[in-house]
C-alpha positions as CSV (number, residue, x, y, z in Angstrom):
1,M,0.0,0.0,0.0
2,D,1.4,3.3,-1.0
3,Y,1.3,6.3,1.4
4,Q,-0.2,8.3,-1.5
5,D,-3.2,6.0,-1.6
6,P,-6.2,7.9,-0.3
7,K,-7.2,5.1,2.0
8,A,-3.8,5.0,3.6
9,C,-3.8,8.8,4.1
10,K,-7.2,8.7,5.6
11,L,-6.2,5.9,8.1
12,I,-3.0,7.7,9.0
13,K,-5.0,10.9,9.7
14,K,-7.5,9.0,11.9
15,V,-4.7,7.3,13.9
16,S,-2.9,10.6,14.4
17,K,-6.1,12.3,15.6
18,R,-6.7,9.5,18.1
19,L,-3.1,9.8,19.3
20,D,-3.4,13.6,19.7
21,R,-6.5,13.2,21.9
22,M,-4.5,11.0,24.3
23,K,-2.1,13.8,25.1
24,Y,-4.7,15.7,27.0
25,V,-6.0,12.9,29.2
26,D,-5.1,12.4,32.8
27,G,-5.5,9.2,34.8
28,L,-5.3,5.6,33.8
29,Y,-9.0,4.9,33.5
30,E,-9.5,8.0,31.3
31,R,-6.5,7.0,29.1
32,C,-7.9,3.5,28.8
33,K,-11.2,5.0,27.5
34,Q,-9.0,6.5,24.7
35,I,-6.9,3.4,24.1
36,R,-9.6,0.8,23.7
37,P,-11.3,2.4,20.8
38,M,-8.0,2.9,19.1
39,F,-7.1,-0.8,19.5
40,L,-10.5,-1.8,18.2
41,F,-9.9,0.4,15.2
42,F,-6.5,-1.3,14.7
43,M,-8.2,-4.7,14.7
44,R,-11.0,-3.5,12.4
45,E,-8.5,-2.0,9.9
46,F,-5.7,-4.5,10.4
47,Q,-5.3,-5.5,6.8
48,L,-4.7,-1.9,5.7
49,L,-2.6,-1.0,8.8
50,Q,-0.3,-4.1,8.6
51,V,1.7,-2.3,5.9
52,L,2.8,0.2,8.5
53,V,5.1,-2.4,10.1
54,P,7.1,-0.1,12.5
55,F,3.9,1.4,13.8
56,M,2.2,-2.0,14.3
57,R,5.3,-3.3,16.1
58,T,5.1,-0.3,18.4
59,C,1.4,-0.9,19.1
60,F,2.2,-4.6,19.8
61,R,4.9,-3.5,22.4
62,K,2.7,-0.8,23.9
63,S,-0.2,-3.3,24.4
64,Y,2.1,-5.2,26.8
65,E,3.1,-2.0,28.6
66,F,-0.5,-0.8,29.0
67,Q,-1.6,-4.2,30.1
68,K,0.9,-4.2,33.0
69,D,-0.6,-0.9,34.2
70,V,-4.2,-2.1,33.7
71,D,-3.5,-5.4,35.5
72,A,-2.1,-3.5,38.5
73,R,-5.2,-1.3,38.5
74,L,-7.5,-4.4,38.3
75,D,-5.6,-5.9,41.3
76,L,-6.2,-2.7,43.2
77,I,-9.9,-2.6,42.4
78,A,-10.2,-6.2,43.4
79,E,-8.6,-5.5,46.7
80,I,-10.9,-2.5,47.3
81,R,-13.9,-4.6,46.4
82,E,-12.7,-7.3,48.7
83,E,-12.3,-5.0,51.7
84,N,-15.5,-3.0,51.2
85,G,-17.8,-5.8,50.2
86,A,-19.5,-5.2,46.8
87,G,-17.8,-1.8,46.1
88,S,-19.3,1.2,44.4
89,A,-20.9,1.1,41.0
90,A,-18.0,3.2,39.6
91,T,-15.5,0.5,40.5
92,K,-17.7,-2.2,39.0
93,T,-17.9,-0.3,35.8
94,E,-14.2,0.5,35.7
95,Y,-13.3,-3.1,36.5
96,K,-15.6,-4.4,33.7
97,Y,-14.2,-1.9,31.2
98,L,-10.6,-2.7,32.1
99,T,-11.2,-6.4,31.7
100,W,-12.6,-5.7,28.2
101,L,-9.5,-3.7,27.4
102,V,-7.2,-6.6,28.5
103,K,-9.2,-8.9,26.2
104,N,-8.8,-6.5,23.3
105,F,-5.1,-6.3,23.9
106,K,-4.9,-10.1,23.8
107,T,-7.0,-10.3,20.6
108,F,-4.8,-7.7,18.9
109,R,-1.6,-9.5,19.8
110,R,-3.2,-12.8,18.6
111,T,-4.1,-11.2,15.3
112,C,-0.5,-9.9,14.9
113,L,0.9,-13.3,15.7
114,Q,-1.5,-15.1,13.2
115,N,-0.4,-12.5,10.6
116,T,3.2,-13.2,11.2
117,L,2.6,-17.0,10.9
118,Q,0.8,-16.5,7.7
119,Q,3.7,-14.5,6.3
120,F,6.1,-17.2,7.4
121,G,3.9,-19.9,5.7
122,K,4.0,-18.0,2.4
123,L,7.7,-18.5,2.0
124,P,9.0,-21.5,0.1
125,G,9.8,-24.5,2.3
126,H,13.2,-25.2,0.7
127,L,14.7,-22.1,2.3
128,P,16.7,-22.6,5.5
129,L,14.8,-21.8,8.7
130,D,17.3,-19.0,9.7
131,L,16.8,-17.3,6.3
132,R,13.0,-17.6,6.4
133,S,13.0,-16.1,10.0
134,H,15.3,-13.3,8.8
135,I,13.0,-12.5,5.9
136,V,9.8,-12.5,8.0
137,S,11.4,-10.3,10.6
138,Y,11.3,-7.4,8.1
139,I,7.6,-7.8,7.2
140,S,6.3,-9.1,10.6
141,T,3.9,-7.0,12.7
142,I,5.4,-8.5,15.8
143,P,9.0,-7.9,16.9
144,I,11.2,-10.9,16.2
145,Q,14.6,-11.3,17.8
């Protein structure tokens, strides 16, 4: 996909707008409200965005970083709910939303992994494994060491 392609330009503009909105948000929960729609958008437009390999690799890495923060917050909410009984409606809503976000992160990473395996499977079988891995590392949406 060429960056002069109107669809590519439109997608890049959408992504940059979403990233700009995140600059002005404070608090983990509020940031998560901005992150989840963005990752849903990435999954919906994955076939078009997979051409932006460095960007998708960064999103893959960031999903792990964000998930660590979200998991810590989920543990904190679980402790609060345990101490106070049922907890407030706000913590229930936040807990439910954050669990959805974790599921979306996992789905996004699974999609990236499946895409990488598809790219690996497209290469001819007579090539040595090291060479195939090296070739796929350039076009893979997940970082390969």
